[in-house]
C-alpha angles and dihedrals in degrees: 000000000000114000088225089063093051091048092049091050091051092047092048092049092049092048093049091050092046090053089061097038093051093043093243097134094111089056093049095047094045092047092049091047094055092041095051093044091052091049091050094053104028096073088063093059109105097206125110133204118350090355091060090048091053091045092051089047092053090045093051091047092049094049093048089050092050093049090050091051090048091054090049091047092051091050091049092049093051090053094044128090093258095050107028103155097182088052090052091053092047090049091052091052091051092050092052090051094051103034099071093100091051096054127087114256095254090055098037090064088070092057119080113259093223128038086227089064090059091046089051090054091051092046093052091047091051091050092050092048100035095118092049091051092049090055096039095088093049092047092051091052092046091047089054091051090049089051092053091048089048092053090052091050092048091051091047093050089052090053092046092056092053093047097041119092101171127087096214126212125318094265091049090052091049092049090049089053092051090050090049091053092048088051090048090051090050092050094047096049104032100040092045091048091050088057092049094046091049092053092047090049091049093053091044090051089050089054098044099040102031115017096045092041089055087061091045092251117140117188116205118245093012092157092053090049090053091050093048089049091057096044098047090039088071085073109076119240099341094059090065091057092053095049094042093051092051093049094046092048093049088047088059087068088071102036145307089257092058090047091052090046090051091049092049093049094047092049090055091048094049092048085061089045093053088053090050091045091053090046100042108026101020092043092053096049096026092237131133123228091252090056092054091045092051091048091050093050093050094045092047090052092050101039109011123227092345090057091049091054096043096044100088091048095046092045092049089051094048093048091048091052091049094044091052089059093046092244097126 
């Protein structure tokens, strides 16, 4: 085995760990998104030479701008009347406080007897995580800046590949191959998961906006629930638990029967999603759902939320490297 390959693997592993340790995951994901979108569209550009370079430059700039606008639009929606996420969380807390009498005895035991008990839990949690909450706003803003920088870097790398005519040295070629495999893992996992999340969101929207309305049932904050379903659905396996929990709790505000009907419908939908997950994501990276879940648990324990988000991509990259060597 060439020493250049071993050196490139070590450098790639150190960089991927450093991305999580230095909280640069938004920059990496944004850069990969722009880079992969450019690579998907650029081959269809009919220009040659300098004309192709200019066309790819305009394409990269346009994609980065559209992604930025999409982020701003998402933030605006979440803070608007139709997508007020804090209002959804407050509504869920109110429902839990007032739904004890509606629940069967075996389930009611899990709900605090007194709303002040629930308030006490929340207060203690806030005290324990006060420092994290104080820095949350700054981290979100910094993460957005990192994402913007990452998009610029992704666009610049795309331009460099079009303009570059040399192959570089052996280590440079090996590092480029590692970067290509990371990008391939990103495309396989993220783009496939977007398709799955979109299908899941569609079926959830049909249930919330059509099926329930046929029975004259109107859940509050339905649009916010649909948006949350799509966003958290980008996270394999665990995202379903988050969105399902929110929908079932909000359904309790109507009745226990509606909550049970929501749970039954979501179970059926996610059985279909697990099949699609195994067929689309698992089929592309040759990984079962339990493998992804184990990777996510381990990465979350090591790096927190960033590790949880990065786990499917990192695992897909690792498995691709091992499969290329015939080790798995």
